C-alpha positions in Angstrom: -8.6 -12.2 -14.7 -10.0 -12.3 -11.0 -7.7 -10.8 -8.4 -6.1 -13.1 -5.8 -7.7 -12.5 -2.5 -6.2 -10.2 0.3 -5.3 -12.7 2.5 -3.1 -14.7 -0.4 -1.3 -12.0 -1.4 -0.3 -11.2 1.9 0.4 -15.1 2.2 3.2 -14.4 -0.9 4.7 -11.6 0.6 5.1 -13.4 3.8 6.9 -16.3 2.1 9.0 -13.9 0.1 10.2 -11.7 3.1 10.6 -15.1 4.7 13.7 -16.0 2.7 15.6 -13.0 4.4 14.8 -14.0 7.7 17.3 -11.6 10.1 18.8 -10.1 6.8 17.5 -6.5 7.8 19.8 -5.0 4.6 18.3 -8.0 2.2 14.6 -6.8 3.4 15.3 -3.1 2.7 16.6 -3.8 -0.9 13.8 -6.1 -1.5 11.2 -3.2 -0.3 13.6 -0.7 -3.0 13.4 -3.5 -5.4 10.0 -3.6 -5.1 9.2 0.1 -5.2 11.1 0.6 -8.2 9.1 -1.6 -10.0 6.1 0.5 -9.6 5.0 2.0 -12.3 5.7 6.0 -12.0 2.4 8.5 -11.2 2.1 11.0 -13.8 3.0 14.3 -12.7 -0.7 15.6 -13.3 -1.5 13.4 -10.1 1.5 14.8 -7.8 -0.4 17.3 -6.3 -0.7 18.4 -2.6 -4.1 17.3 -2.0 -2.9 13.8 -3.1 -0.2 13.6 -1.0 -0.2 11.7 2.4 -0.4 13.6 5.2 1.9 12.5 8.3 4.4 10.9 6.0 8.2 12.6 6.6 8.8 11.1 2.6 6.2 12.7 0.3 3.9 10.1 -0.9 1.0 10.8 -3.6 -1.9 8.1 -3.3 -5.1 8.3 -6.3 -7.5 6.0 -6.5 -10.1 5.0 -8.7 -13.4 3.1 -7.9 -14.3 0.9 -10.9 -18.1 -0.9 -10.1 -17.1 -2.7 -6.7 -13.3 -2.4 -7.0 -11.0 0.1 -6.3 -7.5 0.7 -8.0 -5.0 2.5 -6.7 -2.1 4.5 -8.3 0.8 6.0 -5.7 4.7 7.3 -5.8 7.2 8.6 -3.4 10.2 10.7 -3.6 12.2 7.9 -1.7 13.3 4.4 -2.2 11.9 2.5 0.3 9.0 4.9 0.9 8.0 3.8 -2.7 8.8 0.4 -1.4 6.5 0.1 1.4 3.6 1.8 -0.7 4.0 -0.9 -3.5 3.4 -3.4 -1.1 0.3 -1.8 -0.2 -0.9 -1.4 -4.0 0.0 -5.2 -4.3 -2.2 -6.5 -1.6 -5.1 -3.6 -1.9 -5.5 -2.3 -5.4 -8.1 -4.0 -7.5 -9.9 -5.5 -4.4 -13.3 -4.9 -3.4 -14.4 -1.6 -2.1 -15.6 -3.4 1.1 -12.8 -6.1 1.3 -10.4 -3.2 1.7 -11.9 -1.5 4.0 -12.1 -4.5 6.6 -8.7 -6.2 5.8 -6.5 -6.9 8.5 -3.2 -6.6 6.9 -1.4 -8.8 9.1 1.4 -9.5 6.6 3.1 -6.1 8.4 3.6 -7.9 11.7 4.4 -11.4 10.2 7.6 -10.0 8.2 8.3 -8.1 10.8 8.1 -4.6 9.4 8.6 -2.3 12.2 12.2 -3.9 12.8 13.4 -3.1 9.5 12.1 0.5 8.3 12.1 2.5 12.3 9.1 4.2 14.3 9.2 7.6 11.7 8.3 5.3 8.8 6.1 3.0 10.5 4.6 6.1 11.8 4.4 7.0 7.6 3.4 3.7 6.8 0.4 3.4 9.3 -0.9 6.7 7.5 -0.8 5.5 4.3 -2.5 2.5 5.4 -5.1 4.8 6.8 -5.6 6.6 3.7 -6.4 4.0 1.7 -8.8 2.7 3.8 -10.2 5.9 4.1 -10.3 6.3 0.0 -12.5 2.7 0.2 -14.6 4.0 3.1 -15.3 7.1 0.7 -16.1 4.6 -2.2 -17.9 2.5 -0.4 -20.2 5.3 0.7 -20.4 6.5 -2.8 -21.4 3.1 -4.1 -24.5 2.5 -1.5 -25.6 6.5 -2.8 -25.5 5.2 -6.7 -27.9 1.7 -5.7 
């Protein structure tokens, strides 16, 4: 089954968060719910080399290229951060490698993410995005070298 395009998924997320309007706690609870639905990462992958640097919480990220698509799995030791990485996985995992690298993640701005997660978490969230895009760039380079 073909995965929906990145922007379609972002639009879905914007619609979901719009139900909460200015309810900061509602948004945080929803984010925590999303994290709870994220499949747990096996302990074998919870290694230092899979930790995303610059996050206040521990966030482990594993990527796996399959053809021209890249799949992510992740976990965190805190509920809100697990929700944040779950959102990114929902948008980016299973997408074409080039699309991930070029993605404009406008949903973050449109749902007002920075207004309800705080500046330290925002910095960590930016590091999650950067790491996912870096993994896509590395996978893209590896794909090009195979051709």
